[in-house]
N, C-alpha and C positions, 0 to 999 in steps of 0.2 A: 493136386487136381481133384476137384470134388466129383461126386457121382454124376451130377448133371452134365458137367463138362466132358467126363469120360464117355458117357453115353453118346453125346454129340459128336465126339471124335470118332466113335465107332460108325455112326451114320455117315459122316463125311468120308471115311475110309471106304465104306461100301459104295459110295458115290464115285469112287475112283480118284479121290483127291490125295495126292502123296503127302502133303503137309497137314494131314487131318488134325493131329494133336495140337500143332502150333496154331492152326486157324481157330480151332475151338477155343483155345485159351484166349486169342486175340478178340474173338467175338464176345466171349464172357466179360472180358475187361471193358469192351466198348459198350455192352448193354448197360451194365452198372445198376439198373433199377430193379427189374423183376424177371422171373423166370420166363414170363410171357414174352417179354421183349427179347430175351435171349433166344427163345424158340423161333421167333420170327426171323432173326438174323441167321440162325442155322438153316432154316428152310430155304432162305435165299442162297446160301453157300452150297447147300445140297443140290440145288439145280445148276450149280457150276458158275453162278455169278462171281466175278473176280473179287477176291478178298479186298483188294484196294478200293473197289467201288462201294463195297458195304461199309468199310471203315471211313471211306471218304478222303483217304490220304495215302501217299506212298513216298517213302524216302528215296532221295536221289542225290548223291554227292553231299550227304549229310544236311540236305535241305528237306523240309517238311512240306511236300507239295499236295495241294488239294486236287483230287481227281474224282471222276465219276463217269456215268454213261455219256458216250460220245467222244471220249478222248483215250488215245493209246496210254496204257499204263507204262511208265518209264521202266526200263530194264537195267540191271547192273552192267550188262555188256556195253550199253551206250556210254557209260562212264569212260570207256576207253577213249573217246573223242576228246574229253576234257583232259585226260592224262597226256595225250599227245599234243594238245594245244599248249600245255604248260612246258613241254619239251621244246616245242617250236619257238616260243617266245619266252625266254628266260627272264626278261625284264617284266616283273609283275606290275610295274608302274607305267607301262607303255600306254599312251592314250589311243588305244585301239578303237576302230569302228567295227562292230561285229554284227553279222546277220545270222539269223536262224530261220532256214527255209522249211516251212511246215513244222512250226514250233510245237504243235500239240499242246502239252501242258505247260510249256515254257521252260522245261527242265534244262535243256542244253544252254539256252540263252542265259538263264538266271545263274546257273552254275558258272558259266564263263565270266560273267560280270562280278560274281562273288570273288573269283580268283584274280581278276584284273581290276583294281578299284578305281582306275582312272579311265576305264573304257566305257563306251556307250553302245547300246545295241537295239536293234529292231527285230521283232519276231513276226514272220509272215505266216498267216493261217487262213485257209480258205473255208474250213468248216465252221459254221456259226457256233455249234456246240463246243468244239475244242477251243475256239477263240475265247469263248466266255471263261473257260478254265484257265487259260493262259493269262488272260487279262487280269483275273482276280489274283493269280499267284504273283504276277509281276508287280501289281500294286501294293501287295502285302509284303513281298520279300525284297523287291528292288524298285522302289517307286520313283526314284529321281533319275535313274540312268537307262531305263528301258522303256520301249514302246511296243505295243502289240497292235498289228494291223490286221484287219479282216481282208485278206487280199491273197490273190494267187501269187506264186513265185514270179511269174512273168511281169508283174507290176512292180517288182523291186527295182529301186534305183540306187546304183552304187556311187562311188566305189567303196568297197569294204575291205579292211585289212585281213579279216578272218571271217569265213563263212562256215557255218556248221549245219549239217543236214542229216537227219535219219529218215530217208525216204521210204515209201512202200517198196518192198523188194520180194515178197513172196510170190512165186508164180501162181497165177489165178487158180489152176487146177489143184494146187496143194493146199489151199486155205481150209477146205472141209476136213482135211486130215490133221489139223493142228488140234491142240487141246481144246476141249469145249469151252473152257474159260475165255479162250481167245477167239475162236471161230464163230461162237454164238453171241458174244457180248461186245468184243472190241470193234471199233469202226472199220468196216471192210476198206474204206478209202485209205486208211492209214497202213493197210497190210498188202493190198493187192497191187503187185508190181507188173501186171499184164501177163501175157501168155509165157514169156521167159523170165519174168521177174525183173527186167531191165528197163522197162518203159521210163520210169522216173529218171534213170541215169542218162538216157538219150536226151531228155529235156534239159537236164542240168548241164550236159556237155555243150549245149548251145547257149545256155545262160551264163555260166561261170566266167568265161573269158571277159565278158563285158561288165561283170559285177565286181570283179576283184581289182584291187590296186596292183601296179606292177610290183612284183615281189610278194604280193599277198598269197594267202593260203586258204584252201578249202579242205575241210575234213568231213568225209562222208561215211556213214555206216554202210556196210555191205553185208550180204548174206553168205551163208556157207556155200563154197563152190563157185562164187562169182568173181573171184579175184582175177582169174585168166581173161575175163572179158573186158577189164577196165582199160588196158593199154589201147585197145582198138577204139573204145568209146571216147577217150579223153586225149585225142592227138594234139589238140591245141594247148594243153597244159603239160607241165612236167610232173610225172609221178615221183614224188619224193621217197615214199615207202608205203608198205602195207603193214600196219600194226596188228598184233594179235590180241584177242581178248584173254581172260583169265584161263579159258580152256585151250588156248593156243590156236584158235581158229582165226584166220585173217578177218578182221572186224572193221578196221578203219583205214580208208583210203585217204592218203594225204597228197594233195595236189598243190602245185605252185605255179603262178602266172609269171613266166620269164620276164 
């Protein structure tokens, strides 16, 4: 690591960034041209702009997704939903019809279609900014089997064999206490789950029974401490299990339509 990169890493560390050395190296590799270009990128990161926004991409399930302002940055914890989908449907050649509600960057939909080559899917996204990222990612990575719609969840028409959703689930009052990278830059609509963090799940409880095929499954990401509330919310569906993420936190709620 050269002196310029080391100095940048020190600046990022002072700004409170835990991954300062890694981020400095990534920014140096991304700049490629001049020290002036590098300085501009470091200044953006120093203000806590997400590294994924600056680089313009984020890896998810070994997919190279384009991301930027207006879209939630995909997290490794969300890959738990894809892992559980593969456990639920061992036949990789199944001709599934998949929906991704609030698709964001398109991460979940594209990853699921990658694993199920005979499946088709629709991603629903109400944010015009996020819709643009999802549309571009789907056209680039899964052009023939995916469709991205600029639409609310309520406009979805089933039935679907598999529904994936990473809804907003952070209690409104907790958002300002998140890392600045998240609270100051990522879209609030993708984070804010209402006063108790459960508003989106109440909406889903009314939608999922009509959107799922009989025997179909929905996989929902949930936040820490929310597992106990799910049985009350989803009384019309069978709770198959709660799957933990890599940290052992219940992260994926698996529902089945009887």
